[in-house]
N, C-alpha and C positions, 0 to 999 in steps of 0.2 A: 629555593628560588621560586617566586610566585610569577606565573605568567597568565595573561590574560589576552583573549583574542575577541575581537569583533568583526562580525560578517554582515550585521543588519545595518548596512550603510557602506561607507568606505572601509576596506579591509585595513584593520589596525592592529596592533599587537603592543602590549606594555609589559615590561620586566621589571618587578619591584617598584611598579607605579611610574616608570619611566618610558617614554614613547620610543619604539624601536623603528629604525629605518628598515623598511621591508625590501628596498632596492627596486630594481627595473619591473616593468609590468609582467613580463613573463615569469620572473622568479615569484611575483605575487601570485600569479595563476597556479604555480605548482603548490605554493602554501596553501591556497584556498581549496584545491582539491584534496590535500592532506587534512585540512580542518574539517571538511564536510564529512570525514570518516575517521575521527580520531581514535587511535588505538588500533585500528584495522589496516591490514595491508593493501595498498593501493598499487596496482600493477604498472610497471613502467609503460606498457603499451597503453593503458588508460590515461596516464599522465601525458604521454605524447600527443594522443588524439584529444585530449582535454584541452591542451595548450594551442595545437596547431590544426586540429581537425582531422577527419578521416582521410582526406586526399593527401596522399603521400608527396604528390607534385608540390605542395604547398610547404612541406617539411624542410627544415634546414639539412645540411649535409649529413650531421651526425646528431640526430634528435636524442638518442638515448645518452650520449655524451654530454649534450647540453642540459639535459634533465640532471644528470650527476653534478654539473657544475653549479646549477641553480640550488640544488640540495646543500652543496658545500658552502655555498654563501649564505643560505638561511641558517645553518648551523652556527656560522660564524657571527651572524647579525643577531641571534637570538641568546648567543653568549652560552650555548649548551651543545657541546659536540655530540652527546648521546641522546639528543632530544628527537632527531629524525634518524631512525634506525634503517639500515639497509637490510632487507631479507631477500629470499630467493624470488627473483622477478620483480621486485618492487621496493617500496619504502613504506615506513609506518611511523606517524607521528605520535610519540609516547607522552600524550598529555590527557588528563581526565576530561570527560565530556563537560563536566560543569565549568571548565575553564574557558569554553567558547559560548558566547552569548546566545547563539542560535539554540542550543539545547536546552538552555534554562528557559527561553522563551517558549519553546515547543512543550515543555513539561508544564509550564503555568498554564497555556492555552488548553491543553489536555485535561488538566485538574479543574479548570473552569467550566468547560463544557460538560464535564461529569456532574458538576454541582448545580448547573444552571436551572433546574427544576426544584431541587430540594433546598438550596441555600442561594437564591438569585443575587442578593447583595454581595455575598463573598464571591461569587462567580464574577460579578461586575468588577469588583475591586481587583481580582486576579487578572482579568482581561486588560484592565487599565494599566497595570503594572507592566504586563507583558508587552502590550503595544507600545508602551513608553521606552521599550529597550531599542526601538528603532531609531537610528541616528540619521536617517536620510530617506529619500523616497524609494531608493532601490537597494537590494542587497548587493554585496560585493561590487558597489559601485566603482567603475574605472578598471575592474579586473577583466583582461582579455580572454579570448577562448570560449569554445562551445560549452565545455563543462560549466563554467561560470554562468553563461548565459542560460542554459537548462535549470541551473539552480535559481537564478534570478526569477525565472518564470514560475517555477515551482512554489518558492517563497512568496511571490506576489500573490499568487492565488490563494495561498494559505492565509496571508494577511488580510485579504479581503474577506475570506470566510470568517476570520476571528472578528473583524470589525462588524460584520453583519449580526454575529451573535451578541456582540456588546450593545449594538443599537437595539436589538430585540429586548435585551435586558433593560437598558434605558426606559423603553416603553412600559415594559412590565412594572418597573419601579416608579412610574409616574414622572419620569424625567423627560417628556415629549418636548417641552420648551427649549431645554438645554440641547437636546438632539437634533432639532429641526433644521437648524442652519447647515450643520455638517451632513445630515442625510440629503438635504437639498443638492449640497455641491456633489455628493457621491452619486446621486441619481443622474445628474448632469454628465458625470464622467462614465457611467455605465448605463447607456440608454436602453439596453436590451435585458438587464438583469433584473428579472421579475422580483426576486426576493428583495433587493434594494428598494424597488419602487413600492412593494407592499408596505414596507416599513415607512417609506416617505408618505404614502397616502395616509397611513394610520396616525403619523405624527401631525399631518396637516389637520385632519379631522380632530384630533384631540386638542389642537390648538384654536379651535373654532373657524378654522378655513375650510369648511366642508365643501363649499363651491368650488375652491381651487383643487381640493382633492379629487372630486369628480371630474374636473376638467383634465387633470393630470391623467387620470384612469383613461379617459377617452383617448387621449394623445398617445398613451401607452399601447392601447388596443389597436389603434391605426398603424402605429409604427411596427408592431410585431406582425401585423397582416402584411403590410408593404414589403417588409424586409426579409421575413422568415416564413410568411405564409401560415402563422400560427394564431390561434386564439390565446389569450392570457391564460396563465395557470388557474387551476380550480381555487386555490387559495385567494389569489388576487380577485377573481370574480366574486367569490364569496364575501370578501371584505368590501368590495364596492357596493354589492347588493345590501350589506347590513348597514353601510354608512347611509345609502338612499333611504332605507326603512328607518332610520334614527336609532337603530338598535347598537348597544355597546358591543364594539367588536373584541375579541379575545386577541390579546396581544402576544403572548408567548407562544411560539409555534414549536410543536412537538415533531422532531424529525423521524422519518419513517425508520424502522429497524428491520432490514432484510433478514430472512432466515432461509437460505436457499440451499442448505446441504441435503444431499440425498440421504436415505436412511443408512445408519451404520450396519456393518455386517457383524451379527453377533458371534459368529464362529471363527473369527480371525485367528489363525495360529502361527506360531513360529516367527513373529514379527515384534515381540515384546521389546527387544533391544533397540530396533530401529526406531519404533514408535516412541520410545522413551528419550532417545537422542532428539528426535524432532520436536517433541513436546517441549522439552527443556529450552531448545532454541527459540521456539515461538513465544514462550513465557518470559524470555530475557528482558530486563527493564531497559528502555531506552532503545532509539533506532527503529528500523522497520525491518526485521528480520525475514529473510526468505529462505525456505527449505526446498531443495530441489531433489526429486526422486527419479532415479534413472534405472533401467534394467531391460532384460529381454521381454518380448511380447509374451503375455501369459503369466508374468511373475506377480502379478496383483498390485501394480503401482497405484491404479485408480482406487482399488478398495482400501489400501493402506492410506492413502491421502485423506479420503473421506473419514476413516477411523480416527486418524490424528487430529483432524479438525473437530470431530465431536468431542474428542478428549480435552482439547484445548479451548473449546468455545467459552467457557466461564470467564477467560481472560479477555474476550472481546465482546463486552456487553452491548455494542451498538450494532451487532449484527455480523452475518457471514454472507459472503457472495460466492456464487459457484458458477464455473462455465466449463463445458466439455466441448472442445474444438471451437471452430468458428473463427472468423476475421477479427482482427482487433477493433476496427470501427464498429462492427456490429455488436461485439461484446460490450464496448465501452458505452455505447447507447443505452443497452440493456442495464448495465450496472447504474448508470446515470439515473435511469427512471426507477430503479429500486431504491436509490437513495433520495428520491424526492425531487430530482431535477428533471428538466426537460430540454434534451438535446434537440438541436435543429437539423434536419436532414442535410443541410449544406455543410455542416461542420466537418472539417478535415480531422484525420486521426490526431493530429497534433493538438488541434483546438479541443477535441473531446478529452484527450489526456489531461490537459491543463484543467478543465472543468472538473474532470474526475478527481484529481489530486486536491483540488479546492473543496470538493464536496466532502472528501475524506478528512480534510484538516479538522483537528480537534477531536475526531471520532476514534474509537478503538474498533476497528472492523478486520475481519479475517478474510482474506480472499484465497480461494482455492481454483487453480487453472489446470485442468485435466486434459492434456493433450493440445493445448492451444499452440499453434505454430509459432507465433510471434508474441511472447509473453511481455516483453519489455514495456509497451505502453500500458500495460494493465498492473504493473506492479506497484503497490501504493506509494512507496518511497515517502511515507508521511509517519512521523513518529508516532508510535502508539498502535500502528497497523502492521499486519504481517501477511505472508502469503506462503501457501504450499503450491509447488509447480511439479507437474509430472511430464516426462517425455521432451523436455525442453533441450535444445542444444546447449551444451555447458557455457559456450561463449555468450549465450543470451541471458545469462544470470548475472546478477552483480558480483564483483569479485569477492565480498565477504559473505556470500551465500553458503549455507551449510548443504553440502552434497552427499547424498546418501544413495548406495547402490542396493537395489532390490534384486535378489537373485533367487534360484530355485530353493525349494524348502529342504530342510535336512530330512533323511529318511523317517525318523520318529515323528517329526511334525507333519509329514505327508500321511503317515498311517493314522495319526489323531485327527487329521482333517477329514479323511474318509470315514472313520469311526463316528465322528460327530454327525455326519449327514446320513450314513447308511445305518448306523447303529454298531455298538460295540461288540455285541454277541456275534452278529453276522459277519463282520469283518474278522473277528478273532478266530472264526472257525477255519479260515484259509490263508494263514500267514505267508505262505509262498506265493500264492496267487496275488495277494495284495501287494507283496514286493515287487513283482512283476508289473502288476498294473501301475503302480507308482513310477516305475522305470520307464514304461511305454509313454507315460505323461510327462517325462523329464522332470518330475517333482514340481512342476508348476502348478500353482495354486488354481489358476482358471481351467486348465485342463483336467486337474483332479476334480474340481467341482463339476464339471461337465459329466465326468464318468461317474461320480457319486450320485448325481441327480438321476442318471439313467438307472442305476441300481435301485435307488430309493422307489423309483417309479415302477420297477418290476421285481417285487419280492420273491417271485419264483425263479429268477436267475441267481446263479452262484457267481461269485467274483471271477471264477474260472471261465465261466460262459462269456463274460465281457471280454476278458482277456483274449479268448479265441476269436471273438468277432474282430477285435482290434487286429489281430494277427492275420485273419483273412483278408482285411482291407489293406493290409501292407503297411 
């Protein structure tokens, strides 16, 4: 049985080429939630909140029962009882990602962006095919509930980003006449989007309408100053200056490639299994995987997160973003600047999050969030990107996140860590004292490193001397 689903427009399903009646709006909202994560478990709690919101005063009398009823009716409508699988705490839609237009679209956009500088014509063709998959102005049009609304916002931002890349390619390929009308309409829709206006100015100039281009630049500058208190971005200012001087402006813009990872720790021990699991998850094809690391203080979650990110960074050629602590709004603004965007000081966290996901659309970027209290707005949720998160509440991570627990080291690993820092010969002379020291440190890497650093800095101390000092301090 061949099933096809469309979310880029009105929610639709076809079985063997025949349109399927998907029933009432809330039933369609349940299907939409499952389609956005095909093959993955979606918790019943998430389905309830996705359909009726977080305020339980607005929920029906038996929301869990109603979700079950909607699932039963969807199975019947789709003609496949085993298609929606009930699992512990939720449901899973057993369909391949390729049967949903969204994932074919995102794969084509990612491929196009990767090719934009090497094969611009092929990238332009791919983007045209991808954007042609949209069957309406809005994704999941008519589907109720906050989950569908959040998906609409994310997909709208990604669609705008893809359109901007295609217009950039239009100009690089000399198609300024063909692109001008659409760019003018988009500039009117997005009065504060500087990249859209940069492209419009360039198209006007290329079409011989230089005076109009400079007038549009002046209007943009006044608007940005009036509404945001900002000067135009450097790329826009440089373009206007080149137009005034009569120079040929460069059309294809190269996006910044952030590289924010701290240095890797060369002597990481005892974490090969966890690191391998995490790296495999990050390299998985499709989706936007999230790896969450949890464990007691001193277990080395931060060091492991950085190590994993370094190991997998070749799979994310468009850069790596890193934040240690901080409020979501502050981190989002910093990430946007690193991605070549210019956030306004007045933007809310929600507005910054939408711009952030738009900036990531079509890119392959790895995000490391180390001890950020509220990681939700900072997770990419963009196909091709991924995140490593430490110290977050488990409920703050997506339902399909890979959760790994980082505990104390095994005794032999603790011994190896001390030997790497202090020296094999010196550690080998006092096995009993070394074992006692590792126990006093709880076999936790951070405490072991601190102890080893003290020994390394004092070659005249024995391991037993340090154990005695620890004991004297209680």
